[in-house]
N, C-alpha and C positions, 0 to 999 in steps of 0.2 A: 024779868029778873034783874035786880039792881046789884051791880058789883061794887063792893066797898074797897077801893084801892088802899094798898099798904106800902109804906116805905120799905124798899129792899136795899139794905146797906151791907149785906154780907155776901157779895158776889165773889167768885173765884178771882184771884189776883191777876190772872191772864186776861181778864175782861175789865181792864182799868179805864177804858173809855167807851163804855157801853152806850149804844144809841138805838133808837127806833124799835122799842120793845112792844110786843103784842102778846096777849095770852090766847092760846088756841090749843085745843085738844089736850088740856091738862098740863101744858108746858108753856114757859115763857120763851118766846123766840125774839132774837134781836141780832145786832151786829156791832162790831167795834167801829170807832170813828176812822176817818181817812188816815192813810199812812200805814194801816195794818193790812193783813191778808183779807181777801174777799171771801169771807165765810159768813154763813148764818149759823148761829148757835142756839141750841135748845137747852134750856135750864130746867132742872127738876128740883123741887124743894125736898130736903131730907127730913127725917123725923125730928131732928134737933133744931130745925129752922134755918140751916145753911142751904145754899144753892150749889149744885154741882152741874157740870156740863154733861148733858145726857147725849148730845149728838153735835157734830160740827159738819156742816155741809159746805164744801168748797164751790164757789160760783165760778164756773169755767169762763175763760175769755173775758174777764172783767178786772179792771184795775181799780182798787180802792185807794183814791189819792186825795190829798188836801187840795182845797181850792186856792 
């Protein structure tokens, strides 16, 4: 199956430095850049084409820092 990537430009404002995205099990999963909390976010596309945070998983005992 060939996946046709599309530009996502309407993310929630809380994800202003989105990185490391992967599509799995019907959701986009990713994380914010360094300096933000250590969370994995799951995004779901709404019927009108926006994306909402479906879940946020905190990564315990990990510091997300700038290099």
